[in-house]
C-alpha positions, 0 to 999 in steps of 0.5 A: 203379158199385155193387159192392153187392148189391141191387135196384131196379124199372126203368121197365118194372116189372122188378127189376134188380140195382144191380151190373148195371143193363144198358143201359150205365147205372150205379147210384149207391146210397144204402142209408140213404135207400133210393135208387138213381140210374141214370145214363149213363156221363157222369152224366145221370140217366135213372131213379130208384128205391127200393133193395131189399136182396133180392128178398124185400123187393120182394115184401114191399113188395107189388110183383110184379116179375120179375128181369131180367139186365143183358142184358135191354133197357130199354124197347121199340120202342114206347117209342122204344128 
């Protein structure tokens, strides 16, 4: 799990913290490549994203995303979750 600050966009278009992605998931972050791998605790890759240092960097990239805490669920009943 990453202890650093930063954000990524989840599959629902929400901004999430790399230090608290929620859903029982973990983040592996490569700041040089600006890459975030979101995995299960057993290492299964479930999502990939771009690493953003700040919420302002997300906005600067032209992405409109609201920040959600780790307690916010991933997916919805429509998605099978």
